[in-house]
C-alpha positions as CSV (number, residue, x, y, z in Angstrom):
1,M,14.5,0.3,-3.2
2,S,13.3,-2.3,-0.7
3,S,10.4,-4.7,-0.7
4,I,8.4,-6.8,1.7
5,G,6.7,-10.0,0.5
6,P,5.2,-11.9,-1.0
7,N,2.8,-12.0,1.9
8,N,-0.1,-14.3,2.3
9,P,-3.6,-13.0,3.2
10,G,-5.0,-13.6,6.7
11,T,-8.6,-13.1,5.6
12,V,-10.2,-14.3,2.3
13,V,-14.0,-14.1,1.7
14,S,-16.6,-14.2,-1.0
15,D,-17.8,-10.6,-1.3
16,A,-21.3,-10.0,-2.8
17,T,-20.7,-6.3,-3.6
18,W,-19.9,-7.5,-7.1
19,G,-21.2,-10.3,-9.3
20,S,-23.7,-13.1,-8.6
21,V,-21.8,-16.4,-8.2
22,S,-20.1,-16.9,-4.8
23,W,-16.8,-18.6,-4.1
24,S,-16.8,-21.8,-2.1
25,N,-14.0,-22.4,0.4
26,P,-12.4,-18.9,0.0
27,D,-9.9,-19.7,2.8
28,N,-8.2,-22.1,0.5
29,A,-6.6,-19.1,-1.3
30,K,-4.5,-18.3,1.7
31,V,-1.6,-20.7,0.8
32,S,-0.5,-22.6,-2.3
33,D,-1.4,-26.2,-1.5
34,D,-3.7,-27.4,-4.3
35,A,-6.8,-26.8,-2.3
36,Y,-8.9,-24.3,-4.1
37,A,-11.4,-21.4,-3.7
38,I,-13.9,-22.3,-6.4
39,S,-16.6,-20.5,-8.3
40,S,-18.6,-22.6,-10.8
41,V,-21.9,-22.1,-12.8
42,W,-23.8,-23.0,-15.9
43,N,-24.7,-19.6,-17.2
44,V,-23.4,-16.4,-18.7
45,I,-22.7,-14.4,-15.5
46,T,-19.9,-13.0,-13.3
47,S,-18.6,-14.2,-10.0
48,E,-18.6,-12.3,-6.7
49,Y,-15.3,-10.8,-5.6
50,L,-12.8,-13.1,-4.0
51,K,-11.6,-10.6,-1.5
52,A,-8.2,-11.1,0.2
53,T,-7.0,-8.8,3.0
54,N,-5.0,-8.7,6.2
55,F,-1.6,-9.3,4.6
56,G,0.3,-8.4,7.8
57,F,2.7,-5.9,6.2
58,S,5.1,-3.8,8.4
59,I,6.3,-1.1,6.1
60,P,8.5,1.3,8.1
61,A,6.9,4.6,9.1
62,G,7.6,7.5,6.7
63,A,8.5,5.2,3.8
64,T,7.5,6.1,0.3
65,I,5.5,3.4,-1.4
66,K,6.7,2.8,-5.0
67,G,4.7,-0.1,-6.3
68,I,2.4,-3.1,-5.5
69,V,2.5,-6.5,-7.1
70,V,-0.4,-8.9,-6.8
71,E,0.1,-12.6,-7.8
72,I,-2.9,-14.9,-8.1
73,E,-2.4,-18.6,-8.7
74,E,-5.5,-19.4,-10.8
75,S,-6.9,-21.9,-13.3
76,E,-10.1,-22.9,-15.1
77,T,-12.1,-25.8,-16.5
78,E,-13.7,-24.8,-19.8
79,T,-13.6,-21.1,-20.7
80,V,-13.5,-18.6,-17.8
81,T,-12.0,-15.0,-18.1
82,E,-10.8,-12.4,-15.7
83,D,-13.5,-9.9,-14.9
84,R,-12.0,-7.6,-12.2
85,V,-8.7,-7.3,-10.4
86,R,-8.7,-4.2,-8.1
87,I,-6.9,-3.0,-5.0
88,V,-8.7,-2.8,-1.6
89,K,-7.7,0.4,0.3
90,S,-7.2,0.9,4.0
91,D,-10.7,2.3,4.5
92,D,-12.1,-1.0,3.0
93,S,-13.2,0.7,-0.2
94,I,-12.3,-0.8,-3.6
95,G,-10.1,1.1,-6.0
96,T,-11.3,2.1,-9.4
97,T,-8.1,1.2,-11.3
98,E,-8.6,-2.0,-13.2
99,R,-5.7,-4.5,-13.6
100,S,-7.7,-7.2,-15.3
101,A,-7.0,-7.6,-19.0
102,G,-10.0,-9.8,-19.5
103,A,-7.7,-12.7,-20.3
104,E,-8.7,-16.3,-20.2
105,L,-7.6,-18.2,-17.0
106,P,-4.9,-20.8,-17.6
107,T,-5.9,-24.4,-17.7
108,T,-3.3,-25.4,-15.1
109,D,-2.3,-23.7,-11.8
110,T,-0.3,-20.6,-12.8
111,Y,0.7,-17.4,-10.9
112,I,-0.6,-14.5,-13.0
113,T,1.0,-11.1,-12.0
114,Y,-0.9,-7.9,-11.8
115,G,0.8,-4.5,-11.1
116,S,4.6,-3.9,-10.9
117,S,7.3,-2.5,-8.7
118,S,6.3,1.0,-10.0
119,D,2.5,0.6,-10.1
120,L,0.5,2.3,-7.4
121,W,-2.8,1.2,-8.8
122,G,-4.0,4.8,-9.2
123,E,-3.7,5.5,-5.5
124,T,-1.6,7.5,-3.1
125,W,-0.3,5.4,-0.3
126,T,1.4,5.7,3.1
127,S,3.0,3.0,5.1
128,E,0.0,3.0,7.4
129,D,-2.3,2.3,4.5
130,I,-0.4,-0.7,3.5
131,N,0.0,-2.0,7.1
132,N,-3.7,-1.7,7.7
133,S,-5.6,-5.0,7.9
134,N,-8.1,-3.8,5.3
135,F,-5.5,-3.5,2.6
136,G,-5.7,-6.2,-0.1
137,V,-7.1,-7.1,-3.5
138,V,-10.3,-8.4,-5.1
139,F,-10.6,-10.9,-8.0
140,A,-13.7,-11.7,-10.0
141,V,-14.2,-13.8,-13.1
142,A,-16.7,-14.0,-16.0
143,F,-18.4,-17.2,-17.2
144,T,-18.9,-17.0,-20.9
145,G,-21.2,-19.7,-22.1
146,Y,-24.0,-22.1,-21.3
147,K,-21.9,-24.9,-20.0
148,T,-20.6,-25.8,-16.6
149,R,-17.5,-23.7,-16.1
150,T,-15.2,-23.5,-13.0
151,A,-12.7,-20.9,-11.8
152,K,-10.2,-22.1,-9.2
153,V,-7.8,-20.0,-7.1
154,D,-5.1,-21.7,-5.1
155,H,-3.3,-18.7,-3.7
156,I,-3.2,-14.9,-3.6
157,R,0.0,-13.1,-2.5
158,I,1.2,-9.4,-2.5
159,T,4.6,-7.8,-2.6
160,V,5.1,-4.1,-1.8
161,Y,8.0,-2.0,-3.0
162,Y,9.1,1.1,-1.1
163,T,12.0,3.4,-0.2
164,A,12.6,4.0,3.5
165,L,12.8,7.4,5.1
166,T,16.4,8.4,5.4
167,V,17.5,9.9,8.7
168,V,20.9,11.7,8.7
169,N,22.7,12.3,12.0
170,L,24.8,15.5,11.8
171,N,27.7,16.2,14.2
172,M,27.8,20.0,14.7
173,T,29.8,22.3,17.0
174,L,27.8,25.4,17.7
175,T,29.2,28.7,19.0
176,I,27.1,31.5,20.3
177,I,28.1,34.8,18.7
178,S,25.6,37.5,19.7
179,P,22.4,37.2,21.6
180,T,20.2,40.1,20.5
181,V,16.7,41.4,20.7
182,E,14.7,42.2,17.5
183,V,11.4,44.0,17.2
184,R,9.0,42.5,14.6
185,S,5.7,44.1,14.1
186,Y,5.9,45.7,17.5
187,T,6.6,42.3,19.2
188,A,9.9,41.6,20.7
189,Y,11.6,38.3,20.2
190,R,14.9,37.0,21.6
191,V,17.2,36.0,18.7
192,M,20.5,34.1,19.1
193,Q,23.0,33.9,16.3
194,I,24.9,30.7,16.2
195,Q,27.9,29.5,14.1
196,G,28.5,25.9,13.3
197,D,31.2,23.8,11.8
198,L,29.4,21.2,9.6
199,S,31.5,18.7,7.5
200,G,34.3,21.2,7.1
201,G,32.1,24.1,6.2
202,V,31.1,27.0,8.5
203,F,27.6,28.4,8.5
204,T,25.9,31.2,10.5
205,Q,22.2,31.1,11.4
206,N,19.9,33.2,13.4
207,L,17.6,31.2,15.7
208,L,14.3,32.6,16.9
209,L,14.2,31.4,20.5
210,R,11.1,32.8,22.1
211,K,8.8,35.8,22.4
212,I,9.6,38.3,25.2
213,T,6.7,39.3,27.3
214,D,5.8,42.9,28.0
215,T,6.9,42.6,31.6
216,E,10.1,40.6,31.0
217,D,13.4,42.3,31.8
218,D,15.8,41.6,29.0
219,S,18.8,43.0,30.7
């Protein structure tokens, strides 16, 4: 199994499709540098989504996606808990599989891992889905008391695990044995039988070449 990442997001925004408290400076979650995306409030309420997309993946065409790992470097002042951690799909819709456990955020910057090398987040993926600029993750928190509480995110990153499509080149020697004509349901087809030597074994196969027209002379 192969992997690409962890990759950083190219786009991070505060998304008001969930929650009420916005994130200030969302771009600060693009890299780990002690500059933070911050959501803070004095109330019992939830934050908006911190939405990270455009991770710049280049999974090979035809690959089988095996798992997605999201890591969020997060911390709190006072008590703040995870509210939502969900995947963003290539059509920009947000998945329904929840990876938040409702845990309290750490008090110092810590990468918290969501998903695994075998976790598809309840979705079916192609390489094109992962490579799409809309692919990403959303993160929201819950503020749990009447006191100023702050959630901070320093960095969001994603690693994708996959197995590549295997292409096998076969060296074959083919010998034409007997060109024939068969009639199938009153339609004539030209059939050629071939014999090949493949890795020390001999096989024989009939190949349907093309339909013969009513006016074609097959002599």
